[in-house]
C-alpha positions, -999 to +999 in steps of 0.1 A: -236-055-058-209-043-043-181-021-063-141-028-054-121+002-053-078-001-059-063+030-042-025+025-058-001+051-041+029+066-061+035+096-039+073+090-022+102+103-031+122+069-028+151+084-007+168+049-002+171+036-036+193+073-041+183+082-078+176+109-091+134+101-096+113+086-078+117+049-072+081+042-087+092+060-120+127+038-125+124+018-157+125-025-153+124-044-179+114-014-203+083-006-179+081+019-153+080+000-116+043+019-108+025-002-143+032-038-128+009-028-098-018-012-119-018-037-145-023-058-115-049-046-106-069-036-138-067-076-148-080-081-115-119-085-104-118-047-084-139-020-102-120+013-101-084+021-097-071+054-078-038+067-080-022+086-057+009+112-066+028+139-062+018+169-077+043+175-104+039+140-112-002+136-128+008+142-164+035+117-161+008+094-143-015+103-171+008+092-198+018+056-178-018+050-178-027+054-214-001+038-224-004+005-204-045+010-207-053+012-175-091+018-184-102+010-145-082+043-135-111+068-135-085+098-114-051+105-107-050+120-072-020+141-058-008+127-026-004+147+011+019+159+032+030+121+042+017+090+033-019+087+058-027+116+043-017+107+008-043+076+012-070+096+024-069+118-005-075+085-027-104+077-004-121+106-008-117+105-042-125+068-046-162+052-048-164+016-036-178-001-011-147-018-002-111+000-008-080-022-012-049+003-002-016-009-025+024+009-023+027+011-061+063+002-051+058-038-042+053-044-082+045-087-083+012-083-065-009-115-077-047-121-086-044-148-053-038-123-030-061-096-042-090-120-049-086-129-005-077-098+006-114-088-014-132-123-003-120-112+036-128-077+039-167-086+030-162-102+060-145-078+081-140-040+086-102-044+083-072-066+067-040-070+062-018-101+042+008-109+065+040-129+066+060-145+092+092-133+102+118-152+101+143-132+113+150-137+149+142-098+162+155-077+191+154-046+206+177-020+210+186-012+246+197+029+257+225+018+266+235-002+232+229-032+242+204-060+229+173-075+250+155-105+250+147-123+217+112-115+207+093-147+202+093-153+161+060-173+165+042-145+174+056-115+149+045-107+112+053-087+092+025-062+073+023-061+036-004-042+012-027-044-002-046-033+028-087-035+029-111-016+047-149-008+045-149+025+025-169+043+055-156+031+080-122+040+073-134+076+061-149+079+096-120+067+113-095+095+092-123+122+104-122+112+138-084+118+139-083+148+121-105+165+147-083+154+175-052+170+149-036+136+146-003+136+140-002+116+111+037+109+108+036+084+132+015+065+111+032+038+094+009+017+081-033+017+071-042-004+098-033+017+126-059+043+109-085+018+121-068+007+158-063+048+169-096+060+152-122+032+162-102+003+181-102-020+157-073-046+147-074-062+114-080-093+096-049-112+083-047-133+053-019-148+042+005-128+020+032-139-002+073-135-004+075-121-039+047-094-029+082-075-018+081-033-014+113-020-035+131+000-012+166-005-021+193-011-054+191-040-037+159-047-039+154-033-077+183-056-085+160-086-071+127-078-089+152-077-126+158-115-115+121-120-104+106-105-138 
């Protein structure tokens, strides 16, 4: 039977939150933000959890894993210089046939979305949850004016967990590493597959509540939802 690993990212600094500690460790309703994502995957059908965090936060994360009884967490590994390399460290530490890569700052991930993503990645090499874009989107021109509006019906917002066949995304990383790719330009995980193997992700329906907590306003919203 195939094995599924969830890689939960908690290595960011969260500078837009304007707090002295990383956003993933901020207390929300009496528990650290990262605990919500970890508990969601603990209750899900995934077999293994790899937590990726900063080198100086490994001991603190170990305590979180112990306190909240995250028994599926087999490893806590240090992140890289940029997000994509943190993901790479997590993939290398994983043992699943499939990997789900999730932002730890998306605490309201549902069991439905986890299950749908796993079901899809068993059929496609790359999967991403998406939501429709509600706002009108325009491009800023060099002269400071706004270009014509994009067709909103053709635009989608990307979420996580983004899921992959483990061997395929490792192959993609190794190709980009050999090509000395600047990983600071990679903003989400499906870009790795697109850049290296020209494989585009299969979409699944995301959720409005699966929002990334980035700013103080997002944190206030989360407190109102819990």
